[in-house]
N, C-alpha and C positions, 0 to 999 in steps of 0.2 A: 636830331629832332625831327620829330613826324611832320608830315601835313596837317594843317587845320581842316576842319569840314567846312566847306563853302556853304552858304545859305544861298540857294537858288532863288534869288529875286532879281529885277533889273537893276543893274547899276547907275546909279543916279548921275555920278560924274561922268561928263561926256569923255574925256581925256583917258580916264580909267577905263570907261567902257571900249574905247578903240583900243587901247593897251590889250586888254583881255580878248577881244575879237580877235586882233594880229596875233596872239599867241595861241589862242584855242583854234584859230583857222589853219595854223601851222601843224598844230599836235594832230588835228583832224585828217589834213592831208596825209601826214606822215603815216597815219593808221590806215589810210585808204591805201596808200602805196604798199604796206606791209601786207594787208590783206590781199592785194591785187598779185603780188609776187608769191606770197605762200601758196596762196589757193588756185593760182594761174587762172586769174579772173581778167575779164575786159571791164573796166569801172570808170565811171565818169561821175565826178562831184562836182556840183554847183552850188555856191554859196552866194547870197547877195548881202551886202552889208547893210547897215541902218541907213545909208543915204543912197541905197540903191545900185551901187557898184557891184558888178558880177565878179566873181573869184572863181576859177575853176581848175579842176584835177582831173587828169585824162591818165588812165594806165598805158593805153594803146598809143598809136601815132596820132589818130584824129578823133578828138570828142564827138565831132560832127558826124562820122561814120557810126559811132557807137550809138550815139541818139537816134540816128535815121533807121538803125537796126532795132532799137526799142520800139519806135513808131511802126515799123513793119511787123513787129510782134503783135503789138497792139490790134493792128488792122487785121491779122491773121485769125486771131481771137475772136473779132467781130464776126469775121466772115463763117467760122467755124461754129460759133453760138447760133447763128441763124436769125438772129433778130437784132433791133437796135440798140440794145443796153450796152453800156459801155464794157471794156474789156474788165475793168474791175470786177464787174459783177460776176464773170465768168472764172475769176479766179478761184482756186479751189480754198483759198483762205484769205478771203476779201476783208476781215475786219482787223483790228488792233492787233499788236503782239499778244496782249493778255489773252485775247479769245483764242488766238491761234494756241497757245499755251495750253488753254483748257481744252481744246480739241483734241491735242496731242493726248492729253493725260485722259480724256474720254476714250482713246482707244482708235480715234481714227487714222487712217493710213498716212503717212509721212513721204511712202515713195515718190508720189507726185510732186513734192517740194524741190524747188530749184537748189543749188548749192548754197547761194545766198541766204535764201530762206532758213535752209537747216543751220548754217553759221548764226545766224540771228537767234535762231530758236535755241540753240545752244548757249549761246550768251544769256538769253533769257532766262532759260533755266538754271544758270549759275547764278544769276543775279536773284531769282526767286528762292533758290536754296540758299544763299548767303542771307536774305531777309529773313526766312525763316528760322535759320540757325541762330540770328541776332535776337530774334523775337523770343525763342526758347531759351536762350542763354539769360535773356532780361528777366523772363518770367521766374526761371530757377533760382535767379539771385533775388528776386523779390520774395518768393515763397520761403527761401532760406532766412531771409530778415526776418520775416513774419514768425517763421518758426523759432528762430532764436529769442525773440521778444518773448514768445509765449513761454520759451524754457525758463527764460529768465525770471519771467512772473511766477512760474510753478516752483521755481528754486526759492523766491522770496516767500511764498506761501507755505513753503515746507519748511522753511526756517521759522517762521512767525509761528507754525502750528506745533512745531518741536519745542519751541521757547514756551508756547502756551502750556503743552503736556507737561514739561518740566517744573513750571509754576504751579500747576496743579498737583502734581507729584509731591512737592515740597509742602503745599500747604497741605495734604493728607497727611504726611508725616508728621508736620508740626502738629496737627490736629489729633491724630493718635497718640502721640507722645503727651500731649496735655491731657487726652483723657485719662492716659494711664497715671499720670501725675495726680489727676483729680481723683481718680479711683483709690490711690495709695493714701491720699491724703483724709477720704472720707473714711477708709478701713482704720486707719491711725486713730481717727477721732471717736469712731465706735468703740475702740478698745478701752480710750479714755472714759467714758461715760459709762 
């Protein structure tokens, strides 16, 4: 038995929401751990629950060190930029993942992207490709249904036209045999007179 598709909307029942949060948080931390091990990354993941309680995962010894390193990186980007804009504005791909996807498709260089960005981009490409394939499959099925319906109607019309033609042929045969009978009867009457 497969999994059912989950509708993404807020879970109204508080206890169900808490259970879902707990399970998904665990799954998220597990995936973060796998990513950190597979790609040899230093990773910090911080999640705040609905009531504001923080949960964190760190691939290294100290999440504080990783966060400090991130802040230092942001500061260095500010200094390199030479003005007071935030570091996000200097990032080569400051917009959301869809924008990033479009930039790559337009041929912009991806050499400057970090490993994390490349992994996210790869996941996005797979997701977009899956969406495209699903849309294509759905449209092909819809087109096939429309064509099958047209074929059914054409077959019905063909049968109807064939029946009409058959009826016309019978009427013509009946009419010609009637005319020949009338002709013979006239000929016989003329002989008698």
